[in-house]
C-alpha positions as CSV (number, residue, x, y, z in Angstrom):
1,M,0.3,-0.2,-0.3
2,S,1.4,3.6,-1.1
3,V,1.6,6.1,1.3
4,S,-0.6,8.2,-0.4
5,Q,-3.6,5.8,-0.4
6,Q,-5.4,6.4,2.2
7,V,-7.2,4.0,4.8
8,R,-11.2,4.0,5.1
9,K,-13.2,2.8,7.9
10,L,-16.2,1.5,7.2
11,C,-20.0,1.6,9.0
12,P,-20.5,-1.0,11.1
13,V,-24.5,-0.9,10.2
14,C,-24.0,-1.2,6.7
15,G,-21.1,-1.2,5.5
16,M,-20.0,1.7,3.3
17,A,-16.8,3.8,3.3
18,M,-16.9,5.8,5.6
19,K,-15.6,9.9,5.2
20,V,-14.5,12.7,8.0
21,V,-15.4,15.7,8.7
22,P,-15.1,17.8,11.7
23,D,-16.1,17.4,15.0
24,R,-17.9,20.3,16.1
25,T,-19.1,18.7,19.3
26,G,-16.0,21.4,20.8
27,R,-13.7,18.2,22.0
28,G,-12.3,19.2,18.6
29,G,-10.5,16.6,15.9
30,D,-12.5,14.7,13.5
31,R,-14.4,12.0,12.9
32,Y,-16.2,9.0,10.9
33,V,-19.5,9.2,9.2
34,C,-21.3,7.6,7.1
35,P,-22.9,8.6,3.7
36,A,-25.9,6.3,3.4
37,C,-26.9,5.9,7.7
38,D,-25.9,10.1,8.9
39,D,-29.2,11.2,7.1
40,D,-30.8,8.1,8.4
41,P,-33.2,8.8,12.0
42,L,-33.2,5.0,13.0
43,H,-30.2,4.8,12.8
44,D,-29.8,7.4,16.0
45,P,-29.6,4.4,19.1
46,A,-32.2,6.4,21.3
47,A,-34.7,6.5,18.2
48,R,-33.9,2.8,18.7
49,K,-35.2,2.6,21.9
50,W,-38.3,4.0,20.6
51,V,-39.0,2.5,17.4
52,D,-39.0,-1.2,19.5
53,S,-40.1,-0.2,22.9
54,P,-43.5,-2.0,24.1
55,L,-45.5,0.7,23.2
56,H,-47.3,0.4,19.6
57,P,-50.7,2.6,18.6
58,P,-54.0,1.2,20.0
59,A,-55.1,-2.2,17.4
60,K,-58.2,-1.7,15.6
């Protein structure tokens, strides 16, 4: 592998190559985001807990 070739992390959810973006949380540095999963709200752990909860709309 040449030095100019970058190693890309793969998304643990979908397996696509992730991209590096600046971290906006104030900690500095960079973070990896998946272009396919980042816009999907169901990949948020808090949203998954809500979706998988026992609460459901009433059955008709």
